[in-house]
C-alpha positions as CSV (number, residue, x, y, z in Angstrom):
1,M,-163.9,-21.2,-31.1
2,D,-162.0,-18.3,-30.7
3,H,-164.3,-15.8,-28.5
4,R,-163.5,-13.0,-30.8
5,Q,-165.3,-14.9,-33.6
6,L,-168.5,-15.4,-31.5
7,R,-171.1,-14.8,-34.1
8,T,-174.9,-14.5,-33.3
9,T,-177.3,-13.4,-36.0
10,P,-180.0,-11.1,-35.9
11,L,-182.2,-13.9,-36.8
12,R,-181.4,-15.9,-34.0
13,L,-182.1,-13.0,-31.8
14,A,-185.6,-12.9,-33.3
15,A,-186.1,-16.4,-33.2
16,I,-185.4,-16.3,-29.2
17,L,-187.7,-13.5,-28.9
18,S,-190.7,-15.2,-30.7
19,L,-190.1,-18.4,-28.7
20,G,-190.1,-16.0,-26.0
21,L,-193.4,-14.6,-26.6
22,A,-195.2,-17.8,-27.6
23,A,-194.1,-19.5,-24.4
24,G,-195.2,-15.9,-22.3
25,A,-198.4,-16.2,-23.8
26,A,-199.1,-19.7,-22.8
27,G,-197.5,-19.8,-19.2
28,A,-197.2,-16.2,-17.6
29,E,-200.4,-15.7,-16.0
30,E,-199.5,-13.8,-12.8
31,Q,-197.8,-11.0,-14.3
32,T,-199.3,-7.9,-15.9
33,L,-197.5,-5.4,-18.1
34,S,-197.3,-1.7,-16.5
35,T,-198.7,1.1,-18.3
36,I,-196.4,3.9,-19.3
37,V,-198.0,7.1,-19.7
38,I,-196.2,9.2,-22.5
39,T,-196.6,13.0,-23.1
40,G,-195.2,13.1,-26.6
41,S,-198.4,14.6,-27.8
42,R,-198.2,17.0,-25.1
43,V,-201.7,15.4,-23.5
44,E,-201.0,12.3,-21.4
45,V,-202.0,9.1,-23.3
46,S,-201.2,5.5,-23.3
47,P,-198.5,4.6,-25.9
48,F,-200.7,2.0,-27.1
49,D,-203.4,4.5,-28.2
50,V,-201.5,6.8,-30.7
51,P,-200.8,6.8,-34.1
52,Y,-196.9,6.8,-34.0
53,S,-194.1,4.9,-32.6
54,V,-193.2,6.2,-29.3
55,E,-191.2,3.8,-26.4
56,G,-191.5,4.9,-23.0
57,V,-188.2,3.5,-20.8
58,P,-188.7,3.3,-17.1
59,L,-185.8,4.0,-14.9
60,S,-185.7,2.9,-11.3
61,E,-185.1,4.6,-8.3
62,N,-182.4,2.4,-7.0
63,A,-179.8,2.7,-9.9
64,A,-180.7,-1.1,-10.9
65,E,-179.5,-0.6,-14.6
66,G,-175.8,0.6,-14.2
67,L,-173.8,3.7,-13.6
68,R,-175.9,6.1,-15.1
69,V,-173.4,8.4,-16.6
70,N,-174.9,7.7,-20.5
71,V,-178.0,7.4,-22.2
72,S,-177.1,4.5,-24.1
73,E,-177.2,2.6,-20.9
74,V,-180.8,2.3,-20.7
75,L,-181.7,2.7,-24.8
76,A,-180.7,-0.2,-26.2
77,G,-183.9,-1.8,-26.4
78,V,-185.7,0.9,-28.3
79,P,-186.1,-0.1,-32.0
80,G,-184.8,2.4,-34.4
81,V,-182.5,3.9,-32.0
82,V,-178.9,3.6,-32.3
83,V,-177.2,4.8,-29.2
84,Q,-173.3,4.6,-29.3
85,N,-170.6,5.4,-26.5
86,R,-167.8,6.7,-28.1
87,Q,-165.8,6.0,-25.3
88,N,-164.8,9.5,-25.9
89,Y,-166.1,12.2,-23.3
90,A,-164.7,15.1,-25.1
91,Q,-167.2,14.4,-28.1
92,D,-170.7,13.2,-26.2
93,L,-172.3,10.2,-27.6
94,Q,-173.7,9.2,-31.1
95,I,-177.1,9.2,-31.5
96,S,-179.1,8.3,-34.7
97,V,-183.1,7.8,-34.7
98,R,-184.2,6.3,-38.2
99,G,-180.7,7.0,-39.5
100,F,-181.4,11.0,-38.7
101,G,-178.1,12.3,-36.7
102,A,-176.1,9.6,-37.7
103,R,-173.4,11.6,-39.5
104,A,-172.8,13.9,-36.5
105,A,-168.8,14.2,-35.7
106,F,-169.6,15.0,-32.1
107,G,-172.8,16.2,-30.0
108,V,-175.8,15.0,-31.7
109,R,-177.6,16.5,-34.4
110,G,-180.7,15.9,-36.3
111,V,-182.6,14.6,-32.8
112,K,-184.4,16.9,-30.9
113,L,-183.2,16.6,-27.0
114,I,-185.5,17.7,-24.3
115,A,-185.3,17.7,-20.5
116,D,-188.4,18.3,-18.2
117,G,-189.8,20.4,-20.9
118,I,-186.5,22.5,-21.5
119,P,-184.8,21.7,-25.0
120,A,-181.4,20.1,-24.6
121,S,-181.0,21.2,-28.4
122,N,-180.1,24.5,-29.4
123,P,-182.2,26.1,-32.3
124,D,-179.6,25.1,-34.6
125,G,-179.9,21.5,-34.0
126,Q,-177.1,21.0,-32.3
127,G,-177.5,19.0,-28.9
128,Q,-175.4,17.5,-25.9
129,A,-176.7,14.3,-24.2
130,A,-174.4,14.6,-21.5
131,T,-176.6,17.4,-19.7
132,F,-179.2,14.5,-19.2
133,N,-179.1,13.3,-15.5
134,L,-179.8,9.9,-15.4
135,D,-179.9,9.6,-11.3
136,T,-183.2,11.6,-11.0
137,A,-185.0,10.6,-14.1
138,E,-188.1,8.7,-14.0
139,R,-188.3,8.0,-17.5
140,I,-187.0,8.4,-20.9
141,E,-189.5,8.6,-24.0
142,V,-188.1,8.0,-27.2
143,L,-190.6,9.5,-29.9
144,R,-190.0,8.2,-33.9
145,G,-191.6,9.0,-37.3
146,P,-193.8,11.3,-39.1
147,F,-195.0,13.1,-35.7
148,S,-191.6,14.1,-34.8
149,S,-191.9,16.7,-37.3
150,I,-194.4,18.7,-34.8
151,Y,-191.1,19.4,-32.7
152,G,-189.6,21.5,-35.6
153,N,-186.1,21.7,-36.6
154,H,-183.6,18.8,-36.4
155,A,-186.8,16.5,-34.9
156,G,-185.9,13.7,-37.2
157,G,-186.7,12.0,-33.9
158,V,-187.6,13.3,-29.9
159,I,-185.7,12.0,-26.9
160,Q,-187.1,13.5,-23.8
161,L,-186.2,12.9,-20.5
162,F,-188.7,13.2,-17.3
163,S,-187.2,13.6,-13.9
164,R,-188.7,12.4,-10.8
165,D,-191.1,14.9,-9.0
166,G,-190.4,15.0,-5.0
167,K,-193.1,12.5,-3.6
168,G,-193.6,10.7,-0.2
169,T,-191.4,10.4,2.9
170,P,-188.6,12.2,2.8
171,R,-185.4,10.5,2.3
172,V,-181.5,10.8,1.6
173,S,-179.5,8.4,-0.6
174,G,-175.7,8.0,-1.6
175,G,-173.8,5.7,-4.0
176,I,-170.3,4.6,-5.0
177,A,-169.6,2.6,-8.3
178,G,-166.4,1.7,-9.9
179,G,-164.6,-0.5,-12.1
180,D,-162.3,-1.1,-14.7
181,H,-160.5,1.7,-16.7
182,G,-159.9,3.6,-13.3
183,T,-163.8,4.1,-13.4
184,L,-165.6,5.7,-10.2
185,K,-168.7,7.5,-9.6
186,I,-169.8,8.9,-6.3
187,D,-173.6,10.5,-6.2
188,I,-175.6,11.6,-2.9
189,G,-179.1,12.8,-3.2
190,A,-182.3,13.8,-1.3
191,E,-186.0,13.5,-2.3
192,G,-189.8,13.7,-0.8
193,E,-192.3,16.1,0.1
194,K,-192.7,18.2,3.1
195,N,-195.5,20.9,3.7
196,G,-196.8,20.5,0.1
197,I,-193.3,21.3,-1.6
198,G,-191.7,18.2,-3.5
199,Y,-188.0,18.4,-3.8
200,V,-185.5,16.3,-5.7
201,L,-181.5,17.4,-5.2
202,D,-179.0,15.4,-6.4
203,A,-174.8,15.7,-6.8
204,S,-172.8,13.4,-8.2
205,H,-169.1,13.0,-9.3
206,F,-167.5,10.7,-12.0
207,E,-164.5,9.7,-13.3
208,T,-162.3,7.4,-15.9
209,D,-159.4,7.1,-17.4
210,G,-160.7,5.6,-20.4
211,E,-160.7,2.3,-22.2
212,R,-158.1,3.9,-24.8
213,R,-155.0,5.7,-23.9
214,Y,-155.4,9.2,-23.6
215,S,-159.3,9.4,-23.0
216,A,-159.4,10.0,-19.1
217,A,-162.6,12.5,-18.3
218,T,-164.1,13.8,-15.0
219,R,-167.5,14.8,-14.7
220,D,-169.4,17.1,-12.1
221,Q,-173.3,17.4,-12.1
222,G,-175.7,18.9,-9.9
223,F,-179.3,19.0,-10.1
224,A,-182.3,20.6,-7.9
225,K,-186.4,20.3,-8.5
226,L,-188.8,21.9,-6.6
227,T,-192.5,21.0,-7.1
228,L,-195.5,22.7,-5.6
229,N,-199.0,23.7,-5.9
230,P,-200.0,27.2,-5.5
231,D,-203.3,26.2,-5.4
232,E,-205.7,23.2,-6.0
233,D,-205.6,24.1,-9.9
234,S,-202.0,25.0,-10.9
235,K,-198.9,23.6,-10.7
236,L,-195.5,25.1,-10.5
237,T,-191.9,23.2,-11.0
238,L,-188.6,25.1,-10.7
239,I,-185.5,23.2,-11.9
240,A,-182.1,24.0,-11.9
241,S,-179.0,22.0,-13.3
242,G,-175.3,22.2,-14.0
243,L,-172.3,20.4,-15.7
244,R,-168.7,20.8,-15.1
245,Q,-166.0,18.7,-17.5
246,P,-162.5,20.1,-17.2
247,D,-159.6,19.0,-19.2
248,T,-161.8,15.7,-21.3
249,E,-158.4,14.0,-23.1
250,D,-159.6,13.5,-26.6
251,P,-158.1,10.6,-28.2
252,L,-159.8,11.2,-31.4
253,G,-160.4,8.3,-34.1
254,L,-158.0,5.7,-35.3
255,T,-156.8,4.8,-38.9
256,W,-158.0,1.3,-39.9
257,N,-154.4,0.1,-39.7
258,T,-154.2,1.2,-35.9
259,W,-157.5,-0.3,-34.9
260,K,-156.5,-3.7,-36.5
261,R,-152.9,-3.5,-34.3
262,D,-154.3,-2.3,-31.1
263,D,-157.7,-1.1,-30.2
264,T,-156.7,0.9,-27.1
265,A,-154.1,2.9,-29.2
266,V,-154.0,6.6,-29.7
267,E,-152.8,8.3,-32.9
268,D,-149.4,10.5,-32.8
269,I,-151.0,13.8,-33.6
270,A,-153.8,13.7,-30.7
271,L,-150.6,13.5,-28.3
272,Q,-148.5,16.4,-30.0
273,Y,-151.4,18.8,-30.1
274,Q,-152.6,17.5,-26.6
275,T,-156.0,17.4,-28.1
276,R,-158.8,18.2,-25.0
277,K,-161.9,19.9,-24.3
278,S,-163.4,21.6,-21.3
279,I,-167.2,22.3,-20.5
280,E,-169.2,24.3,-18.1
281,H,-173.0,24.4,-18.3
282,M,-175.6,25.5,-16.4
283,Q,-179.1,26.2,-16.9
284,G,-182.7,27.0,-14.9
285,G,-186.0,27.2,-15.7
286,A,-189.4,27.1,-14.5
287,V,-192.6,25.2,-15.8
288,Y,-196.2,26.6,-14.9
289,E,-199.7,24.6,-15.7
290,R,-203.1,26.0,-14.5
291,R,-206.5,24.0,-15.2
292,F,-209.7,25.5,-16.0
293,G,-211.9,22.7,-15.8
294,E,-211.4,20.5,-18.8
295,D,-208.9,23.0,-20.3
296,R,-205.2,23.8,-19.5
297,L,-202.4,26.7,-19.7
298,Q,-198.8,25.7,-19.5
299,L,-195.9,28.3,-19.5
300,Q,-192.2,27.6,-19.6
301,A,-189.1,29.6,-19.6
302,Y,-185.7,28.9,-19.2
303,A,-181.9,30.4,-19.5
304,G,-178.8,29.2,-19.3
305,Q,-174.7,29.4,-20.1
306,R,-172.2,27.3,-21.3
307,S,-168.8,27.7,-22.0
308,V,-166.1,25.8,-24.0
309,I,-162.7,25.4,-25.0
310,Q,-161.4,23.0,-27.2
311,Y,-158.1,22.1,-28.4
312,Q,-158.0,20.5,-31.9
313,S,-155.4,18.7,-33.8
314,I,-155.0,21.2,-36.9
315,P,-151.5,20.9,-37.9
316,K,-149.4,24.2,-37.8
317,V,-148.6,24.8,-41.3
318,A,-152.3,24.2,-42.6
319,Q,-153.3,27.2,-40.3
320,S,-150.5,29.9,-40.6
321,A,-152.4,31.8,-43.1
322,I,-154.3,34.9,-41.5
323,T,-157.5,33.4,-43.3
324,Q,-157.5,30.0,-41.1
325,A,-159.6,29.8,-38.1
326,G,-157.2,28.5,-36.0
327,G,-157.0,25.0,-34.0
328,I,-158.3,26.1,-30.8
329,I,-162.5,26.9,-30.5
330,D,-163.3,28.7,-27.5
331,F,-166.8,30.2,-26.8
332,D,-169.3,31.3,-24.2
333,R,-173.0,30.9,-25.3
334,D,-175.9,32.3,-23.5
335,F,-179.6,31.1,-24.3
336,H,-182.7,31.2,-23.0
337,G,-186.4,30.6,-24.6
338,F,-190.0,30.4,-23.7
339,G,-193.2,28.7,-24.6
340,A,-197.2,28.6,-24.0
341,R,-199.8,26.4,-24.8
342,W,-203.4,25.7,-24.5
343,I,-205.1,22.3,-24.5
344,A,-208.9,22.2,-24.9
345,Q,-210.9,18.9,-24.3
346,R,-214.1,18.4,-25.2
347,T,-216.4,15.3,-24.9
348,L,-219.2,15.7,-27.8
349,E,-221.7,13.5,-28.9
350,H,-220.0,11.6,-31.1
351,G,-216.6,11.5,-29.6
352,K,-213.9,13.3,-27.8
353,L,-211.8,16.4,-29.6
354,T,-208.5,17.6,-27.7
355,V,-206.7,20.8,-29.3
356,T,-203.5,22.0,-28.2
357,T,-202.3,25.4,-29.8
358,G,-198.9,27.4,-29.0
359,F,-195.2,28.6,-29.6
360,D,-192.2,28.0,-28.5
361,Y,-189.3,30.7,-28.8
362,D,-185.8,29.8,-28.9
363,R,-182.4,32.1,-28.7
364,S,-179.0,30.9,-28.7
365,Q,-176.1,33.7,-28.8
366,D,-172.2,32.4,-29.2
367,D,-169.5,34.8,-28.5
368,R,-166.9,32.6,-30.3
369,Q,-163.2,33.0,-31.0
370,G,-160.7,30.9,-32.4
371,Y,-157.0,30.8,-31.7
372,Q,-154.0,28.7,-32.8
373,N,-153.0,25.5,-31.3
374,F,-149.3,26.7,-30.8
375,I,-146.7,29.4,-29.9
376,G,-143.3,28.9,-31.8
377,N,-142.7,25.5,-31.8
378,T,-144.9,24.5,-28.9
379,L,-147.9,22.9,-29.7
380,G,-151.0,22.5,-28.1
381,V,-151.2,25.9,-26.2
382,K,-153.5,29.0,-27.1
383,G,-151.6,31.0,-29.5
384,E,-152.5,33.9,-32.0
385,L,-156.2,35.1,-32.4
386,R,-157.3,34.0,-35.6
387,R,-161.3,34.3,-35.3
388,D,-163.7,36.4,-33.5
389,E,-167.3,36.7,-33.8
390,I,-171.2,36.7,-32.6
391,D,-172.9,34.3,-33.5
392,T,-176.8,34.4,-33.1
393,V,-179.7,31.8,-34.0
394,T,-183.4,32.4,-33.0
395,S,-186.5,30.1,-33.8
396,L,-189.8,31.0,-33.2
397,D,-192.3,28.3,-33.7
398,P,-196.2,28.3,-33.9
399,Y,-197.9,25.0,-33.7
400,V,-201.6,23.4,-33.7
401,Q,-202.2,19.7,-32.7
402,A,-205.7,17.9,-32.6
403,S,-207.0,14.4,-32.2
404,W,-210.6,13.1,-32.6
405,Q,-211.5,10.0,-30.9
406,Q,-214.9,8.4,-32.3
407,G,-215.8,4.8,-31.6
408,D,-212.7,2.6,-32.8
409,W,-211.1,5.3,-34.7
410,D,-208.7,7.9,-34.0
411,W,-207.6,10.7,-36.0
412,S,-204.8,13.0,-35.2
413,L,-203.7,16.0,-37.0
414,G,-200.4,18.6,-36.7
415,V,-198.8,21.6,-38.0
416,R,-196.0,23.4,-36.9
417,H,-194.2,26.6,-38.7
418,S,-190.7,26.7,-38.0
419,N,-189.2,30.3,-38.7
420,V,-185.2,29.9,-37.7
421,K,-182.7,32.8,-38.0
422,F,-178.6,32.7,-38.0
423,D,-177.0,36.0,-37.7
424,V,-173.2,36.5,-37.9
425,D,-171.2,39.6,-36.6
426,D,-168.1,39.4,-38.0
427,N,-165.1,41.2,-35.8
428,F,-162.4,39.6,-37.0
429,I,-161.4,41.5,-40.3
430,V,-157.5,41.5,-40.7
431,G,-155.4,41.6,-43.8
432,A,-156.8,39.3,-46.3
433,N,-159.4,37.8,-43.8
434,G,-162.5,40.0,-45.0
435,D,-166.0,40.4,-43.5
436,D,-168.0,37.3,-42.8
437,S,-170.8,38.9,-41.4
438,G,-174.2,38.2,-42.8
439,T,-178.0,36.6,-41.9
440,V,-180.0,33.8,-43.3
441,R,-183.3,32.6,-42.4
442,Y,-184.9,29.5,-43.1
443,R,-188.8,28.7,-43.0
444,K,-190.5,25.6,-43.2
445,T,-194.5,24.6,-42.3
446,T,-194.7,20.7,-41.4
447,P,-197.7,19.0,-41.2
448,A,-198.3,15.5,-39.8
449,F,-201.7,13.0,-40.0
450,G,-202.2,9.8,-38.4
451,V,-205.0,7.5,-37.7
452,L,-205.5,4.5,-35.5
453,W,-208.2,2.0,-35.8
454,R,-208.9,0.0,-32.8
455,A,-209.4,-3.7,-34.4
456,T,-210.0,-5.3,-30.9
457,P,-209.4,-4.4,-27.5
458,L,-206.2,-5.5,-27.7
459,L,-205.0,-4.8,-31.0
460,N,-204.4,-1.4,-32.9
461,V,-203.4,-0.6,-36.4
462,Y,-202.4,2.5,-37.2
463,A,-200.9,4.4,-40.1
464,S,-199.1,8.2,-40.4
465,I,-197.4,10.8,-42.9
466,G,-195.7,13.8,-42.1
467,T,-193.0,16.1,-43.4
468,G,-189.9,17.3,-41.5
469,F,-186.5,19.6,-42.1
470,E,-183.3,19.9,-41.1
471,T,-181.1,23.5,-41.0
472,P,-177.5,23.7,-41.0
473,T,-175.8,24.0,-37.9
474,L,-173.8,26.6,-36.9
475,T,-170.6,24.6,-37.5
476,E,-171.8,23.5,-40.9
477,L,-172.7,27.5,-42.0
478,S,-169.0,28.1,-40.8
479,Y,-167.0,27.6,-43.6
480,S,-167.4,27.7,-47.8
481,A,-165.4,26.4,-50.5
482,A,-164.7,29.8,-51.4
483,G,-164.0,31.3,-47.9
484,G,-166.2,32.6,-45.3
485,F,-169.8,31.7,-44.2
486,N,-171.6,29.3,-46.4
487,F,-175.4,31.2,-46.4
488,D,-176.1,29.0,-49.5
489,L,-176.4,25.7,-47.9
490,K,-179.8,24.8,-47.8
491,P,-181.8,22.7,-45.3
492,S,-182.6,19.2,-45.8
493,R,-186.6,18.5,-46.4
494,S,-188.1,14.9,-45.5
495,R,-191.2,13.5,-45.8
496,Q,-192.0,10.3,-43.8
497,M,-194.8,7.6,-44.0
498,E,-195.6,4.7,-41.3
499,L,-197.6,2.0,-40.7
500,G,-197.8,0.1,-37.4
501,L,-199.4,-2.4,-35.1
502,K,-199.5,-2.4,-31.3
503,A,-201.0,-5.4,-29.7
504,Y,-201.0,-7.3,-26.2
505,V,-200.4,-11.1,-26.3
506,G,-201.7,-12.7,-23.1
507,E,-201.3,-11.7,-19.6
508,T,-198.1,-10.2,-20.1
509,G,-197.0,-9.7,-23.5
510,R,-196.9,-7.0,-25.9
511,I,-195.7,-6.5,-29.7
512,N,-195.2,-3.3,-31.4
513,A,-194.5,-3.6,-35.1
514,A,-193.7,-0.7,-37.8
515,L,-193.0,-0.4,-41.6
516,F,-191.4,3.4,-42.1
517,Q,-190.3,4.9,-45.3
518,I,-188.3,8.2,-45.3
519,R,-187.4,10.1,-48.3
520,T,-185.2,13.3,-47.8
521,E,-184.1,16.0,-50.4
522,D,-180.9,18.3,-50.2
523,E,-179.1,16.0,-47.2
524,I,-176.3,18.1,-46.0
525,V,-173.2,16.2,-46.5
526,V,-169.2,17.0,-46.3
527,A,-168.1,18.8,-49.7
528,G,-164.1,18.9,-48.6
529,S,-161.9,19.7,-45.8
530,S,-158.7,21.7,-46.0
531,G,-156.3,23.4,-43.5
532,G,-159.4,22.1,-40.6
533,R,-161.8,23.8,-42.5
534,T,-164.9,21.3,-43.4
535,D,-167.2,22.8,-45.7
536,Y,-170.7,21.1,-46.6
537,T,-172.8,20.9,-49.5
538,N,-176.4,19.3,-50.4
539,A,-176.5,16.1,-51.7
540,G,-179.6,15.0,-53.6
541,Q,-182.3,12.6,-52.5
542,T,-181.8,9.8,-49.8
543,L,-184.2,7.0,-49.1
544,R,-184.6,5.1,-45.7
545,H,-186.9,2.5,-45.0
546,G,-187.4,-0.4,-42.9
547,L,-189.0,-2.8,-40.3
548,E,-189.4,-1.9,-36.3
549,L,-190.0,-4.5,-33.9
550,A,-190.7,-4.4,-30.1
551,A,-191.5,-7.1,-27.7
552,E,-192.0,-7.8,-24.4
553,S,-193.6,-11.1,-22.5
554,G,-193.3,-12.9,-19.0
555,L,-192.0,-16.6,-19.6
556,T,-193.1,-17.5,-16.0
557,R,-193.4,-15.7,-12.3
558,T,-189.8,-15.2,-12.4
559,L,-188.5,-14.9,-15.9
560,S,-189.0,-12.3,-18.8
561,V,-188.1,-11.5,-22.2
562,R,-187.8,-8.3,-24.0
563,G,-186.5,-7.5,-27.2
564,A,-186.2,-5.1,-30.4
565,L,-185.1,-5.4,-33.9
566,T,-184.7,-3.2,-36.7
567,F,-183.9,-3.9,-40.6
568,M,-183.2,-0.5,-41.9
569,R,-182.3,0.0,-45.9
570,A,-180.7,3.7,-46.0
571,V,-179.5,4.9,-49.3
572,Y,-178.6,7.8,-51.4
573,D,-181.1,7.3,-54.0
574,E,-179.3,9.9,-56.1
575,A,-175.8,10.3,-57.3
576,F,-173.8,13.4,-56.5
577,G,-170.2,14.4,-57.0
578,T,-168.2,10.7,-56.8
579,V,-170.9,9.2,-54.8
580,E,-173.2,6.8,-56.4
581,S,-176.8,6.0,-56.6
582,G,-177.2,3.2,-54.4
583,N,-174.4,3.6,-52.0
584,R,-175.3,3.2,-48.2
585,I,-175.6,6.2,-46.1
586,P,-172.5,6.1,-43.7
587,G,-173.2,5.6,-39.9
588,V,-176.0,3.7,-40.2
589,P,-176.3,0.0,-39.7
590,A,-178.6,-2.3,-41.6
591,V,-179.6,-4.1,-38.9
592,S,-179.5,-3.8,-35.3
593,A,-181.3,-5.6,-32.4
594,Y,-181.0,-6.1,-28.5
595,A,-182.2,-9.0,-26.5
596,E,-182.7,-9.3,-22.8
597,L,-183.7,-12.7,-21.0
598,A,-184.7,-11.4,-16.9
599,W,-184.7,-13.5,-13.9
600,K,-186.3,-12.4,-10.5
601,P,-186.6,-15.6,-8.4
602,F,-187.9,-13.6,-5.4
603,A,-188.2,-9.6,-4.2
604,G,-184.6,-8.3,-3.7
605,L,-182.6,-10.1,-6.3
606,S,-183.0,-9.5,-10.2
607,S,-180.4,-10.6,-12.7
608,A,-180.0,-10.6,-16.4
609,I,-178.1,-11.5,-20.0
610,E,-178.3,-8.9,-22.4
611,A,-177.2,-9.3,-26.5
612,V,-176.5,-6.6,-28.6
613,H,-176.0,-6.8,-32.5
614,R,-175.1,-4.3,-34.7
615,S,-174.4,-5.0,-38.5
616,K,-171.6,-3.6,-40.4
617,V,-171.4,0.4,-41.0
618,Q,-170.4,2.3,-43.7
619,V,-167.7,5.2,-43.0
620,N,-168.0,7.7,-45.9
621,D,-170.5,8.8,-48.9
622,D,-168.2,7.2,-51.5
623,N,-168.2,3.5,-49.5
624,D,-164.7,3.0,-50.6
625,D,-163.0,2.7,-46.9
626,H,-163.2,-0.2,-44.5
627,P,-166.8,-0.4,-43.2
628,A,-166.9,-0.9,-39.2
629,P,-167.5,-4.5,-38.7
630,A,-170.4,-6.2,-37.2
631,Y,-170.6,-7.4,-34.0
632,T,-172.3,-9.3,-31.4
633,L,-172.1,-8.0,-27.8
634,V,-173.3,-10.0,-24.5
635,N,-174.0,-8.5,-20.8
636,L,-174.5,-9.8,-17.7
637,R,-176.0,-7.7,-14.6
638,L,-177.0,-8.9,-11.4
639,G,-178.7,-6.5,-8.8
640,T,-179.7,-7.0,-5.1
641,E,-181.7,-5.5,-2.2
642,Q,-182.1,-5.5,1.3
643,Q,-184.1,-3.7,3.9
644,S,-183.4,-3.1,7.6
645,G,-185.6,-0.4,9.2
646,P,-185.6,2.8,7.4
647,W,-182.8,1.6,5.7
648,T,-182.8,0.3,2.2
649,F,-179.6,-1.1,0.9
650,N,-178.8,-1.9,-3.2
651,Q,-175.7,-3.8,-4.8
652,L,-175.2,-3.9,-8.2
653,L,-172.6,-6.0,-10.5
654,R,-172.4,-5.4,-14.4
655,L,-169.7,-7.9,-16.6
656,D,-170.2,-6.1,-19.9
657,N,-168.8,-7.6,-23.3
658,V,-168.6,-11.2,-21.7
659,F,-166.7,-12.9,-24.6
660,D,-164.0,-9.7,-24.8
661,R,-165.0,-9.1,-28.4
662,K,-163.0,-6.9,-30.3
663,Y,-165.5,-4.2,-32.3
664,V,-165.7,-0.4,-33.4
665,G,-168.3,1.1,-31.1
666,S,-168.8,3.8,-33.5
667,V,-167.6,6.0,-36.5
668,I,-166.5,9.5,-37.4
669,V,-168.7,9.4,-40.6
670,G,-166.4,11.2,-43.1
671,D,-163.3,11.9,-41.2
672,R,-160.9,13.2,-44.2
673,N,-157.9,12.1,-42.5
674,G,-159.3,8.6,-42.6
675,R,-159.4,8.1,-38.4
676,Y,-163.2,7.1,-38.6
677,Y,-163.0,4.3,-36.1
678,E,-164.0,4.6,-32.7
679,P,-163.1,1.4,-30.5
680,G,-165.5,-0.1,-27.9
681,P,-164.2,-1.4,-25.0
682,G,-163.3,-5.1,-24.2
683,R,-164.7,-7.3,-21.4
684,S,-165.6,-4.8,-18.5
685,V,-166.6,-5.1,-14.7
686,Y,-168.6,-2.7,-12.5
687,G,-170.1,-2.9,-9.2
688,G,-171.7,-0.5,-6.7
689,V,-173.7,0.0,-3.4
690,R,-176.3,2.1,-2.5
691,A,-177.8,3.4,0.9
692,T,-181.0,5.1,1.3
693,Y,-182.3,6.3,4.8
694,R,-186.3,7.3,5.0
695,F,-187.5,9.5,7.8
């Protein structure tokens, strides 16, 4: 059999997982599952005791999982979540949660990103997962379903990163890792606690030549966190981070014929225009918490700056008119925000009541220019000015949440009122290019309700329902078919329902299962593209419903298994334009699955085999182009650790895509040039070493 034709069906993965759970329930008596405390409700609770789907992914301090460059390395085992590495660092990851965010051509939309309480998403919903620092992360939480709406605009799902607090003996560490495609990562850090002040410091350098030609990237990151207690009832956390990614090559997507011929290729137009992107991002924030008996006051504030210059491949002839925006995007963004919440807990005669009330205010302002990407016959250089404007987005969201625990029943209620304002001040009013200034405001109240029943001490059953909404992003508002900003574009509105169960099986087994349904009105889709301008419109109704399963268990004292399985039908439930009712929503696989068998024979040695499956994915709304084919990948990893006095040494070895499967890792939804396909890497080997010294 040709190794590229290997197939592992999701049903086989599910069967393996089920057998593993059964064996684990029967035979693993000496292992116990760790408890992960989640804060998706803004109050610390166990994920077992909340009426919604949430997964906590712990990360080890010794970087045992991989290179820790992208969250795609650690979220593969979360059901309902598809995180695709585009192998293009100019466009960030592609992240979708139950289909929300799947159509993003770059960055993340439809999914709320938060790091240490500070938004990594703009008020318009556009976010960048590259700002997450995985070297210092303690855990990542993924919230799905109706209660995501409590986080407001574009919260089809919520991904939160929590970094470690500085605790314990002061220590310094450093590591180096590398592998195929010229990949290299070097990092150094220090953390611990001294005189009551906890600190975590980290700096890293990453570079790669890329799997494809013309896809090299360099990324430098820095992170600092201080934790102190002004008195016995309060805690203050100060955080600062930065990212620099200069001259990142953008290989663009491939057409179907090019991908079939050579999946490492790059289209000529990317080379002609030297498509690339440079990013500088820095931010700082503070979080203060004070206890008043059983009650708590939490305050947070942040500010930052982001600069981007991107060279696109818009043909010279298409942007020659004065009304075209040019082939180069250049903006400086200043952003800031603050929030406050009061958490009150009361133990009453018949139960326990917890009420959280607060508000979030966020603001970003872009000083944005557009330039032609040519001078004379020289392409890929900054030419004449074609766009000059100030874009401001603000949001003010008050909210309240309440939970009532009474006997075997828990009741949860939340409501948020979002008020999002877009303000455009056009400074480029030349000739036929008129004044595109304007303002548009979107308001929406999004309630959520859930109930949980403790059927037994080891089995909880729950149901929840809620509504959500997504405003257009600034990119989607930028153009209309008639020219100028599309202030008539409506936000999409969703209604979500979920029914699930959470169970412990034996000493070490855990199963979470959820059925969900999402109906969306006024879905925002591409209407047309011409001369480098893409305009958007509102579609009719869409329907997404499916099943999620997450499970883990110990098989023996040394073997464990875990996995995730998602079946989802995502379709347009109403025809519009040339799109027929029943067409699949592009970018959303019908089946995604993950399975892992881990072996830890003794302390200091761990290994695992991983399997990842994705079904085929449509690339456009009409479903009339080649879908990205289904694929199954197998990965291997090995980690070792030794201790000698104050020193700890770690080694890591990974072999990804063991069978060298040719596959499309992600798709650029609705690309009007037919360059939908972003190839995944072939067989790749990575290794690294790390040393830690404790004082």
